[in-house]
C-alpha positions in Angstrom: 102.1 88.3 97.9 103.0 87.6 101.7 105.6 90.1 101.3 103.3 92.8 99.9 100.7 92.2 102.7 103.5 92.8 105.5 104.6 96.0 103.5 100.9 97.4 103.3 100.2 96.3 107.1 103.3 99.0 107.8 105.5 96.3 109.2 109.3 97.5 109.4 111.4 96.9 106.2 114.2 94.9 108.3 111.5 92.8 109.8 110.1 91.8 106.4 113.2 91.3 104.8 114.3 89.0 107.6 111.0 87.1 107.6 111.0 86.9 103.7 114.6 85.7 103.8 113.7 82.6 106.2 110.8 81.5 104.4 112.1 81.8 100.6 116.0 81.3 100.5 117.3 79.3 103.4 120.3 76.7 102.8 121.9 74.5 105.6 124.8 72.5 106.2 125.5 69.6 108.8 128.3 69.8 111.2 129.9 66.4 111.5 133.1 65.8 113.7 133.9 69.1 113.4 133.5 70.0 109.8 131.0 71.2 107.5 129.3 68.8 105.5 126.7 69.2 102.5 124.3 72.2 101.4 120.4 71.5 101.2 117.5 73.6 101.1 115.4 74.5 104.1 112.3 72.5 104.6 109.1 72.8 106.6 110.6 72.0 110.2 113.5 74.3 109.9 111.6 77.1 108.4 109.1 77.0 111.2 111.8 77.2 113.4 113.6 80.0 111.5 110.1 82.1 111.7 109.9 81.7 115.4 113.4 83.2 115.9 112.5 85.8 113.5 109.8 86.8 115.8 112.1 86.8 118.7 114.4 89.1 117.1 111.6 91.4 116.1 110.8 91.4 119.7 114.3 92.3 120.9 114.5 95.2 118.2 111.0 96.6 118.6 109.7 95.7 122.1 106.6 94.4 120.4 106.1 90.9 121.6 103.0 88.5 120.9 101.7 87.2 124.1 101.2 83.4 123.9 98.3 83.5 126.1 96.4 86.0 124.3 97.3 84.8 120.7 95.7 82.2 119.0 96.1 80.9 115.4 93.4 79.7 113.4 93.5 77.4 110.5 91.6 76.4 107.3 92.3 73.4 105.2 95.3 72.7 107.1 96.6 69.0 108.0 96.5 68.1 111.6 100.6 67.4 111.4 101.5 70.7 110.1 99.2 72.4 112.2 100.7 70.8 115.3 104.4 71.7 113.8 103.3 75.5 113.4 101.7 75.7 117.0 104.8 74.0 118.5 107.2 76.3 116.7 105.0 79.6 117.6 103.8 78.5 121.2 100.6 80.1 120.3 97.4 78.2 120.8 94.9 77.0 118.1 91.5 79.1 117.9 88.1 77.8 117.1 85.9 79.5 114.4 83.4 81.5 114.8 85.2 84.0 117.0 84.9 88.0 117.3 87.6 90.6 115.7 87.0 94.1 116.0 83.5 93.7 117.0 82.6 91.4 114.0 82.2 87.6 113.9 84.8 86.0 111.6 83.7 82.6 110.5 83.9 79.7 108.0 80.6 78.7 107.5 77.2 80.3 106.9 76.7 83.4 109.4 73.8 82.9 111.7 71.3 85.2 113.1 72.4 84.7 116.7 75.9 86.1 115.7 74.0 89.7 114.9 72.8 89.7 118.3 75.6 91.9 119.6 74.6 94.3 117.1 71.1 94.4 118.3 72.3 95.0 121.7 74.3 98.0 121.2 71.4 99.6 119.1 69.0 98.7 122.2 71.4 100.1 124.6 71.6 103.4 122.7 68.0 103.9 122.0 67.3 103.1 125.9 69.8 105.7 126.8 68.0 108.3 124.6 64.3 107.1 125.5 63.8 109.4 128.4 65.1 112.5 126.8 62.8 115.1 125.0 63.8 115.1 121.6 62.2 116.4 118.4 61.7 114.1 115.3 64.7 116.1 113.6 66.8 115.1 116.7 65.8 111.4 116.6 66.4 111.3 112.8 70.0 112.5 113.3 70.6 110.0 116.1 69.4 107.5 114.0 71.3 108.3 110.8 74.6 109.1 112.9 74.8 106.8 115.6 72.5 103.8 114.9 73.6 103.5 111.3 77.1 104.1 112.5 77.0 100.9 114.5 75.3 99.4 111.5 77.7 100.7 109.0 80.4 98.6 110.8 78.7 95.3 109.9 76.9 96.2 106.7 80.3 96.9 104.9 81.3 93.5 105.6 78.1 91.3 105.3 74.7 91.3 103.8 72.3 91.3 106.6 69.6 88.8 107.0 66.2 90.2 106.1 65.2 89.0 109.7 68.0 91.2 111.2 67.2 94.6 108.8 63.4 94.1 109.9 64.6 94.1 113.8 66.7 97.2 113.4 64.1 98.9 111.5 61.5 98.1 114.2 64.0 99.5 116.6 64.4 102.6 114.8 60.4 103.0 114.2 59.9 102.6 118.1 62.4 105.4 118.9 60.8 107.8 116.1 57.2 107.2 117.2 57.8 106.5 121.0 55.9 103.7 122.7 53.4 104.0 125.6 52.7 101.2 127.7 54.2 98.5 125.2 52.5 100.0 122.4 53.8 102.4 119.6 52.0 105.8 119.5 50.3 107.3 116.7 52.1 107.0 113.3 52.2 110.3 111.1 53.5 108.8 108.2 54.3 105.6 106.4 57.9 104.5 107.0 59.0 104.2 103.2 58.2 108.1 103.0 60.0 108.9 105.9 62.9 106.8 104.3 62.7 109.0 101.1 65.7 111.7 100.4 64.8 114.9 102.0 64.5 116.9 98.5 61.4 114.9 98.4 59.9 116.1 101.4 60.7 113.4 103.9 63.2 113.5 106.7 65.8 111.0 105.1 66.1 108.1 107.4 68.4 105.4 105.7 66.5 102.4 105.0 68.4 99.4 106.4 68.8 97.0 103.3 69.1 99.6 100.8 72.0 101.1 102.6 73.6 97.7 103.2 73.7 96.7 99.7 75.2 100.4 98.9 78.0 99.5 101.5 78.5 96.1 100.0 78.9 97.9 96.7 82.0 99.8 97.5 84.0 96.5 97.3 82.9 96.2 93.6 83.8 99.8 93.2 87.5 99.0 94.7 87.9 95.9 92.2 87.1 98.3 89.5 88.9 101.7 90.3 91.4 100.7 92.8 93.0 97.7 91.3 96.4 98.5 93.1 94.9 98.2 96.6 96.0 95.1 98.5 92.3 93.5 98.8 91.9 94.1 95.0 95.5 92.4 94.3 94.6 89.4 96.5 91.4 88.8 94.7 92.8 89.3 91.2 95.8 86.6 92.2 93.9 84.0 94.4 90.2 84.4 93.3 89.7 85.6 90.1 93.0 84.0 88.8 93.1 86.1 85.4 89.3 86.1 84.7 87.3 89.2 84.2 85.3 90.3 87.4 81.8 90.1 85.6 82.3 86.4 84.5 82.3 84.5 88.1 79.0 83.6 89.8 78.4 82.6 93.5 79.8 79.1 94.2 79.8 76.6 97.4 83.6 76.5 96.9 84.0 80.3 97.7 83.6 82.1 101.0 80.3 83.5 101.7 81.9 86.9 102.0 83.0 86.7 98.3 79.8 85.6 97.1 78.1 88.4 98.8 80.4 90.7 96.7 79.3 88.5 93.5 75.6 89.0 94.4 76.1 92.7 94.4 78.1 92.5 90.9 75.2 90.8 89.7 72.9 93.5 90.8 74.8 96.2 89.2 75.3 94.4 86.1 72.1 95.4 84.2 72.7 99.2 85.2 76.3 98.8 83.6 74.9 97.3 80.4 72.1 99.9 80.1 74.7 102.4 80.5 76.7 100.9 77.9 79.7 100.8 80.0 81.8 97.7 81.3 84.9 97.5 83.2 87.3 94.9 83.6 89.3 94.2 87.0 92.2 92.6 85.5 
C-alpha cells in the first residue's frame, strides 16, 4: 500500500523502487578482520539509516531537498523510542497536533469552534471589501455563491461544520445581502429559507450552509461506491473496512472523527437507497 501511495503521488519510479528496496528487502553482512561474515535481514535501525540515505540520493538526482528547519514529522500511536530513532535518522523535528495544512486544521481530537476562526475571518474580509460597493441583489448573490462558498467549500468537503459555525456564516451572508445601517440590518424583503430555494422555484438560489456541507461530504460516500480503485477508496477498504461492506460500520470512538463524519453521511443516505431498492457494495 505504501508503494501505491508513492506512485499515486507521482514520485519518480526510480525513487519509489529505491525506497521500497530499502524497507522491504535489505540483507547485511559484517566485515570482520577483512572478511565478510554472515547474512542477516535488516532491522529497524538499519532500515531507518537506509531511508535517510535514499532521501539523500533522491536529493542528488532531482535537486529536491526537504529543509530540516521547515519540515516536521507528526506521530500517532508511535512509541517514544521509535519516534526518537526516526527523528535522529531524518534530522526532522517532531510536530504537534493540531496544525494547519493548505489552510485546513489537521487534528487527532475533536475539532473545536476556535479552529474555524480563520474561515470566518476570510469571509469577513471578503464582505468588508465589498461592503462599500453598490451591488444589486443578483450581484451579491453571485459573490456569495462563488467566492464565499468557494472558501466554505474548501472546509465543507473535509469536515462537518458545527451548527454554530454554520449560523455565523449564514449571518454574515444575511448582513451582506440586506445591508446594515448603524449596526442594524435593513428591511428584510423575504425569509432566508425562501432565498435559499432553487431559482426554478422563484428564489435567488443562495446555498444553505449546512445542506451544502452535507452534499459535499457525500462525495466521499460516492467515491467509495463508484470509484473503488482511487487511492483513498483503496486505503479505506484495506485499513478501515477490512473486507466489510460499507453499509455495516457505525460511528465509533476508535475511528477518526473524519471517518465518523463519512459514516454519518452514509446513515443519512441509507434510507434513500433502501427506498429506491438499490444498495451498492464498496468491496
